[in-house]
MARPA-915753 format. One line per 8 residues: their letters; for each residue x, y, z of C-alpha. Coordinates in Angstrom, 1 decimal. Example, Ala and Ser with C-alpha at 12.3 -4.5 7.8 and 13.67 -1.06 7.14 Angstrom:
<sites>
AS> 12.3:-4.5:7.8; 13.7:-1.1:7.1
</sites>
This chain:
<sites>
MKIAMSSD> -12.1:-42.0:137.0; -11.2:-38.9:139.0; -11.2:-35.7:136.9; -8.6:-33.1:137.6; -10.3:-29.8:138.4; -8.9:-26.3:137.8; -8.3:-24.5:141.1; -9.8:-21.4:139.6
SSELDWQA> -13.1:-23.2:138.8; -13.1:-24.6:142.3; -12.7:-21.2:143.8; -15.4:-19.8:141.6; -17.7:-22.7:142.6; -17.1:-21.9:146.3; -17.9:-18.3:145.8; -21.1:-19.2:143.8
DRAAAAGD> -22.2:-21.4:146.7; -21.8:-18.5:149.1; -23.8:-16.2:146.8; -26.6:-18.8:146.5; -26.6:-19.2:150.3; -26.9:-15.4:150.6; -29.9:-15.4:148.3; -28.2:-13.9:145.2
PATASRLL> -28.8:-16.4:142.4; -27.8:-13.8:139.7; -24.3:-13.5:141.1; -24.1:-17.3:141.6; -25.1:-17.7:137.9; -22.3:-15.3:136.8; -19.7:-17.1:138.9; -20.8:-20.6:137.7
TEAAALAP> -20.8:-19.5:134.1; -17.1:-18.5:134.5; -16.4:-21.8:136.4; -18.0:-23.9:133.7; -16.0:-22.2:131.0; -12.8:-23.1:132.8; -13.9:-26.7:133.5; -16.5:-27.7:130.8
ERLDLLVK> -16.1:-31.4:131.8; -17.7:-30.8:135.2; -21.3:-32.0:135.2; -21.9:-30.6:138.7; -21.1:-27.1:137.7; -23.6:-27.2:134.8; -26.3:-28.6:137.0; -25.7:-25.9:139.6
LSAMRRAS> -25.6:-23.3:136.8; -29.0:-24.4:135.5; -30.5:-24.2:139.0; -29.2:-20.7:139.6; -30.3:-19.4:136.2; -33.7:-20.8:136.8; -33.8:-19.2:140.3; -32.8:-15.8:138.7
GDVAGALD> -35.6:-16.1:136.1; -33.4:-17.1:133.1; -35.3:-20.2:132.1; -33.9:-20.4:128.6; -30.4:-20.1:130.0; -31.2:-22.8:132.6; -32.3:-25.1:129.8; -29.1:-24.4:127.8
AIDRALAL> -27.0:-25.3:130.9; -28.9:-28.6:131.6; -28.7:-29.6:127.9; -24.9:-29.1:128.1; -24.9:-31.3:131.3; -26.8:-34.0:129.5; -24.3:-33.9:126.6; -21.8:-35.0:129.2
SPLDFSAL> -24.0:-37.6:130.9; -27.2:-38.4:128.7; -28.7:-40.7:131.3; -28.3:-38.6:134.4; -31.6:-38.9:136.2; -31.4:-35.6:138.1; -30.5:-33.7:134.9; -33.2:-35.3:132.9
LARAMLLE> -35.8:-34.5:135.6; -34.6:-30.9:135.7; -34.9:-30.6:131.9; -38.4:-31.9:132.0; -39.4:-29.3:134.7; -37.8:-26.5:132.7; -39.8:-27.5:129.6; -42.9:-27.7:131.7
RMADARAG> -42.3:-24.2:133.0; -41.8:-22.9:129.5; -45.1:-24.6:128.5; -43.2:-26.6:125.9; -45.1:-29.5:124.3; -42.0:-31.7:124.8; -42.4:-31.7:128.5; -44.5:-34.8:128.8
EAFDRALA> -42.0:-36.8:126.7; -39.2:-35.4:128.8; -40.8:-36.5:132.0; -41.2:-40.0:130.5; -37.6:-40.2:129.6; -36.5:-39.0:133.0; -38.5:-41.6:134.8; -37.0:-44.3:132.6
QAPPDEEL> -33.7:-43.6:134.5; -35.2:-43.2:137.9; -33.7:-45.3:140.7; -35.9:-47.7:142.7; -38.2:-45.9:145.1; -36.3:-47.3:148.1; -33.1:-45.7:146.7; -34.6:-42.3:145.9
PPYMASAV> -33.4:-39.4:148.1; -36.3:-38.1:150.2; -35.8:-34.6:148.9; -36.7:-35.9:145.3; -39.9:-37.7:146.3; -42.3:-34.9:145.5; -40.6:-34.1:142.2; -40.8:-37.8:141.1
AHARQQVG> -44.5:-37.9:142.2; -45.1:-34.9:140.0; -43.2:-36.4:137.1; -45.3:-39.6:137.3; -48.5:-37.5:137.3; -47.3:-35.6:134.2; -46.3:-38.8:132.5; -49.8:-40.2:133.1
RHRSDVEQ> -51.4:-37.1:131.6; -49.0:-37.2:128.6; -49.7:-40.8:127.9; -53.4:-40.3:128.1; -53.2:-37.3:125.8; -51.2:-39.3:123.2; -53.6:-42.2:123.4; -56.7:-40.0:123.0
RLARQVPD> -55.1:-38.3:120.0; -54.2:-41.6:118.4; -57.6:-43.1:119.2; -59.3:-40.3:117.1; -57.5:-41.6:114.1; -58.8:-45.2:114.4; -61.3:-46.2:111.7; -64.7:-47.5:112.8
QLSPTERA> -64.8:-50.6:110.6; -62.8:-52.8:113.0; -63.8:-56.1:114.4; -63.5:-56.5:118.2; -60.4:-58.6:117.8; -58.9:-56.0:115.4; -59.8:-53.1:117.8; -58.2:-54.9:120.7
RVNRFITN> -54.9:-55.1:118.7; -55.1:-51.5:117.6; -55.8:-50.4:121.2; -52.7:-52.2:122.3; -50.7:-50.7:119.5; -51.8:-47.3:120.8; -50.8:-47.9:124.4; -47.5:-49.4:123.3
SSRGTRYY> -46.9:-46.2:121.3; -47.6:-44.1:124.3; -45.5:-46.4:126.4; -48.4:-47.0:128.7; -47.7:-50.6:127.9; -44.8:-52.4:126.4; -44.1:-55.5:124.3; -43.4:-58.7:126.2
PQDPSHFH> -41.8:-61.4:124.1; -42.1:-65.1:124.4; -39.3:-66.3:126.6; -39.6:-70.0:127.3; -37.1:-71.6:129.6; -36.5:-74.5:127.3; -38.4:-74.9:124.0; -39.3:-72.2:121.5
YPGLPVAE> -41.1:-73.1:118.3; -40.7:-70.3:115.7; -43.5:-68.5:113.9; -46.3:-69.0:116.5; -48.5:-66.1:117.2; -47.4:-64.0:120.2; -50.4:-63.0:122.3; -50.7:-62.5:126.1
FHHRELFP> -54.3:-63.8:126.1; -55.7:-65.8:123.2; -59.1:-65.2:121.8; -61.9:-67.4:123.0; -63.2:-68.1:119.5; -60.1:-70.3:118.9; -61.2:-72.6:121.7; -64.9:-73.5:121.3
QLKRLEER> -64.5:-76.2:123.9; -64.2:-73.7:126.7; -67.9:-73.3:126.8; -68.3:-76.9:127.8; -65.6:-76.5:130.5; -67.4:-73.5:131.9; -70.8:-75.2:131.9; -69.4:-77.9:134.2
TPDILAEF> -67.9:-75.4:136.7; -70.3:-76.3:139.5; -69.6:-80.0:139.1; -65.8:-79.4:138.9; -65.9:-77.2:142.0; -67.9:-79.9:143.9; -65.4:-82.5:142.9; -62.5:-80.3:144.1
RGLLEAEA> -64.2:-79.8:147.5; -64.7:-83.5:147.7; -61.1:-84.2:146.7; -59.8:-81.8:149.3; -61.6:-83.8:152.0; -60.5:-87.2:150.7; -58.0:-89.0:152.9; -56.0:-90.6:150.1
RELVPYIQ> -55.6:-87.5:147.9; -52.2:-86.2:147.0; -51.6:-82.5:147.7; -48.1:-81.3:147.0; -46.2:-78.0:146.8; -46.5:-76.5:143.3; -42.8:-75.6:143.2; -40.5:-78.6:143.9
YPDQVPLR> -37.0:-77.8:142.7; -33.9:-79.3:144.1; -32.2:-77.0:146.6; -29.1:-76.7:144.5; -31.1:-75.3:141.5; -30.2:-71.6:141.3; -33.7:-70.2:140.8; -33.8:-67.3:143.2
QWKALNHN> -37.3:-66.1:142.4; -38.7:-69.5:143.7; -36.8:-69.4:147.0; -39.8:-68.4:149.1; -42.2:-70.9:147.4; -39.9:-73.9:146.8; -41.4:-76.8:148.7; -43.9:-74.4:150.3
TNWSALHL> -47.6:-75.4:150.4; -48.6:-71.7:150.2; -48.8:-72.5:146.5; -49.9:-76.1:146.2; -51.4:-78.4:143.7; -53.8:-81.4:143.4; -52.5:-82.9:140.2; -55.0:-84.8:138.0
IRNGSRVE> -52.7:-85.4:135.1; -48.9:-84.6:135.6; -46.5:-84.7:132.7; -48.7:-87.0:130.7; -49.5:-89.4:133.5; -52.8:-89.7:135.3; -52.5:-89.1:139.1; -54.8:-91.8:140.3
ENARHCRV> -55.0:-90.7:143.9; -56.7:-87.5:142.8; -58.2:-88.3:139.4; -60.4:-91.1:140.7; -62.3:-88.6:142.8; -63.0:-86.3:139.8; -65.0:-88.2:137.2; -66.7:-85.2:135.7
TMAVLGEL> -63.5:-83.1:135.6; -61.6:-85.9:133.9; -64.3:-86.4:131.3; -64.3:-82.8:130.4; -60.6:-82.7:130.1; -60.8:-85.6:127.7; -62.8:-83.4:125.4; -60.2:-80.6:125.2
PQPDVPGA> -57.3:-80.4:122.8; -54.5:-81.1:125.3; -51.0:-81.8:124.1; -49.9:-85.4:124.1; -46.1:-85.2:124.6; -44.6:-88.3:126.3; -43.1:-87.3:129.7; -44.3:-83.7:129.4
SPNAMFSL> -48.0:-83.4:128.8; -51.0:-83.3:129.1; -51.1:-81.5:132.5; -54.2:-80.7:134.6; -54.4:-79.7:138.2; -56.2:-77.7:140.9; -53.9:-74.8:141.9; -54.3:-73.6:145.4
LAPHTRIP> -52.9:-70.2:146.4; -52.9:-69.4:150.1; -53.9:-66.0:151.6; -51.3:-63.3:151.3; -49.2:-65.2:148.8; -47.6:-63.9:145.6; -46.3:-65.9:142.7; -43.3:-63.9:141.3
PHTGVANT> -42.9:-63.0:137.6; -41.8:-66.0:135.6; -42.1:-67.7:132.2; -43.0:-71.3:131.3; -41.2:-74.1:129.6; -42.4:-74.2:126.0; -44.5:-72.1:123.6; -45.7:-75.3:122.0
RLVCHLPL> -48.5:-75.3:124.5; -50.9:-72.7:125.9; -52.3:-72.6:129.4; -56.0:-72.4:130.4; -57.4:-71.3:133.7; -60.9:-72.1:135.0; -61.3:-70.1:138.2; -63.2:-72.0:140.9
IVPPNCGF> -62.8:-70.0:144.2; -61.8:-66.4:143.8; -61.9:-64.1:146.9; -61.4:-60.3:146.6; -58.0:-58.8:146.1; -56.7:-61.5:143.8; -55.1:-60.8:140.4; -53.2:-62.1:137.5
RVGATTIE> -50.9:-60.4:135.0; -49.6:-61.6:131.7; -47.2:-59.2:130.0; -48.8:-55.8:130.2; -52.3:-57.0:130.8; -53.7:-57.5:134.3; -57.1:-59.2:134.9; -59.1:-60.6:137.7
WKVGKAFV> -60.2:-64.2:137.8; -64.0:-64.6:137.6; -65.5:-67.9:138.8; -66.5:-70.0:135.9; -64.9:-67.8:133.2; -62.1:-69.6:131.5; -59.3:-68.0:129.6; -56.2:-69.1:127.6
FDDTIEHE> -52.8:-67.4:127.8; -49.2:-67.9:126.7; -47.2:-68.7:129.8; -43.9:-68.2:128.0; -44.7:-64.4:128.3; -43.8:-63.1:131.7; -46.7:-63.5:134.2; -47.4:-63.4:137.9
AWNDSEEL> -50.3:-63.9:140.3; -51.3:-62.8:143.8; -53.8:-63.5:146.5; -53.9:-60.5:148.9; -57.1:-61.8:150.6; -57.8:-63.7:153.8; -59.1:-66.8:151.9; -57.9:-69.6:149.6
RVVLILDL> -57.9:-69.0:145.8; -58.4:-72.1:143.6; -58.0:-72.4:139.8; -58.2:-75.4:137.6; -55.1:-75.2:135.3; -54.6:-77.3:132.1; -52.6:-77.0:129.0; -53.8:-76.9:125.4
WPPALSAA> -52.3:-77.2:121.9; -51.7:-73.8:120.2; -54.2:-73.7:117.3; -51.5:-72.5:115.0; -49.6:-75.8:115.2; -50.7:-78.1:112.4; -51.3:-81.8:113.0; -48.0:-82.6:111.5
EREAVAAL> -46.2:-80.1:113.6; -47.8:-81.4:116.8; -46.6:-84.8:115.9; -43.1:-83.4:115.4; -43.2:-81.6:118.8; -44.4:-84.8:120.5; -41.3:-86.6:119.1; -38.7:-83.8:119.6
IPAAGVGF> -39.3:-82.7:123.2; -38.9:-86.2:124.7; -35.8:-86.7:122.5; -34.2:-83.5:123.8; -33.7:-85.2:127.2; -34.5:-82.0:129.1; -36.2:-82.3:132.5; -39.8:-81.0:132.1
TGTL> -41.3:-79.3:135.1; -44.9:-79.2:134.0; -47.3:-76.2:133.8; -45.7:-73.2:135.5
</sites>
């Protein structure tokens, strides 16, 4: 909506611009004060007024003007950034929080005007310091008598409080079972069978290498959606072997072309608490990620299963993020995560990355609940896409 402007305020604005260009911020401030009084709805006048008051040394007056501007447009990025810089100049303890709030409204880097780049870089630096200060202050209040598991949760509570991290909810594409624990990575003590899996890493890796060389094996693209399915994040990887899979068990069915070459791997899988849901699970596969390939942020199908990774081949510059937690795969070190929380992966190396992926029952589901899930998911009649 175009706002009608007073001709007097426009004239005063023009005169103020001339004064500013002549290096007279005091006169420009006086003229803009008069203009803003005539047209109090004009955000641009208040922003200019704040800048001229700051240039003339009236920092408190500059803050007053920018606060009035933000009263008109509370989410204006430039005004928020200007306010943070004024508070910093005044050595006000609120500056760090103000920089944080400003950056929350920042446009993407590619849309940022070049003249603002240095100010935004400074703001990011100040936010980092602010968050670190908050975390250190809160950490001093943590009692000593915490278990490692409790301490990890408290530490995440602290970083969430500082906004160094944030909460990522479960967001399954199809099936959400209420009341299950929400955790990006689940603690190892819940899965004592992982030790057995890790112990067989050399044998599993050897079987993978043999399978890769086998003539009759079945290597397929990991993502295989029909072209008409509107999932834009998968456009680059759909039917693309840059992310491919050697399935051992797929949606509950043994893939004989591959499984027959992996006797040890299949035996170990049989010892794990994999879900048994007709047409959906168990699932187990070797996941191959080509050099310079990224898997975009996404969520899985159902929170009634967790996903386990056993890294087998991990070159440098590979990474994996679940929610706010980023880790590196380590060969032979298995972990379990909730794939209904946003996650992504990347291989920025020159070599192939290989991980054995399988699904597991969440320990929080009772035997009766597992039986219910195994009956309900097939009855829903929803196409199941396996472990994503």
